[in-house]
N, C-alpha and C positions, 0 to 999 in steps of 0.2 A: 188746867183751865180750857174750857171749850172756846173755839174761836169766836162764837157769838158773844160769849161773856166778855172776852178780851176786847172785842169790838165795842161793846157797850161801855166798858170801863174807859177805853181810850177816847171815845166821843165825849163822855161826861167829864173827863179830866182835861183833855187837851183841846177839845172843840172840833166840830165837824170839818172846818176848813183844813186844819192841821192834818187830821186823818185822811182827808181827800188827797192832800199833797203826799203823805206817806204811801197811800195806795198807789198813787201814780209812780212814785219812785220805786216801789216794790215791783210794780208791773214792768217798768223798764229793765230792772235787774234780773227778773225771772224769765223774760222771754228769751228763747233759744236763738231765734233768728229775726233779723230786722223784718223779713218778709212776713212773718207771723204777726208781729206788732202792727205793721202797716195794714194788714187785712183786718185785724180786730179794731183798731182805732178808726179806720175809715169806714167801718161797718160793711165790709165786703164778704160775700160768701167765697169759698175756695173756687167755685165755678166761675163767679164774676171775675175774680182776680186772675184766673187762668185765661179767660177771654181778654182781659186788659193786656196781659202780656203776650197774647197770641199763641198760647200753648194749650195742650189738652189738659183736662183735670188730672189725669194721671201723671203727667209730666210736672204739673204744679205740685201735686202730692209728694213727688220725688224731691222737688226743691225744698219743701218744708222738712223732709227727713234728712236729706243729704247736703242741703245748701244749693242755691242756684248756680248755674254756669258762670264762669268767670267773665264772659262777655256781658252779662246782665248786671254785673256788680256796680258799675257807675251809675246806671239808672236806679238801682236799689239804694245806693248811697244818697242820691238826690231825694228819693222818696222817704228815706229814714230821717234825713235832716229836716225836710218839710213836716213830717209827722211829729218830730220832736218840738218844732216851733208851734205848730197847731195844738199839741197837747199842753204846751206851757201856757198859751194865751187864750185858749178857747175851752170851755167846759166840754169834757169828754163826750157827753151825750149829744152835744150839738155839732161835733166834728162831721159826722156823716152828711148832715144837711149842708154844712159850709162847703164841703168838697164837691157837692153836686150842684150847687147854685151857680147859675150863669152870672158872670160879672162883666160890666161894661169895660173895665180896665183890661179884661182878657178877650175883648172883641166878641162878647156874648157867649164865651165858652166857660166851662167849669174847670176846676182843678182836675176833676176826674177825666174830663175830655183831653186835657193836656197829657195826662198820664197815658191814656189809651192811644194817643198819637205819638207816643214815645218822646214826647217834649218834656222830659223830666228836669232838665236844666232851666227851662223857662218856667216850669212849675215851681221850682224851688225859689227862683228869683221873684216870682209872684208872691209867694208866701212871705218871703223876707220883707218885701215892700209893704205888705199888709200891716206888719208890726214894727215898721221903721218909724219911731216917733220923731225922729229928727226932721221929717218932712212937714210935720204940722206945728213945729215950735217956730216962733218968730225969729 
């Protein structure tokens, strides 16, 4: 069976929403590195991601092939956790706009601004608070 035929069969049988959740789960499992997933979900080019981390495009390409250096792992763990939350609660195609939008709660900065400033723990906390439903329940 061709992938397109399988996709048609799945959508007609299980529904588009279920297939979208399946695609997201497959995406999570098939990504080799959290850095690749971060770049894809946030809608960044490799050059933009390299600038974000303050490294050359060549160094960033090496990260993708061999993994990032150990000193970058805490920041990447924060970004991976934030990416997982965004991917769970925001439609995939809207995430690039969400991470670029300035927010009053972030003092007119965006999530991407926080990432570029190396403030990934603050970024993760901001994303967690976005989806903390306890704060809106009476």
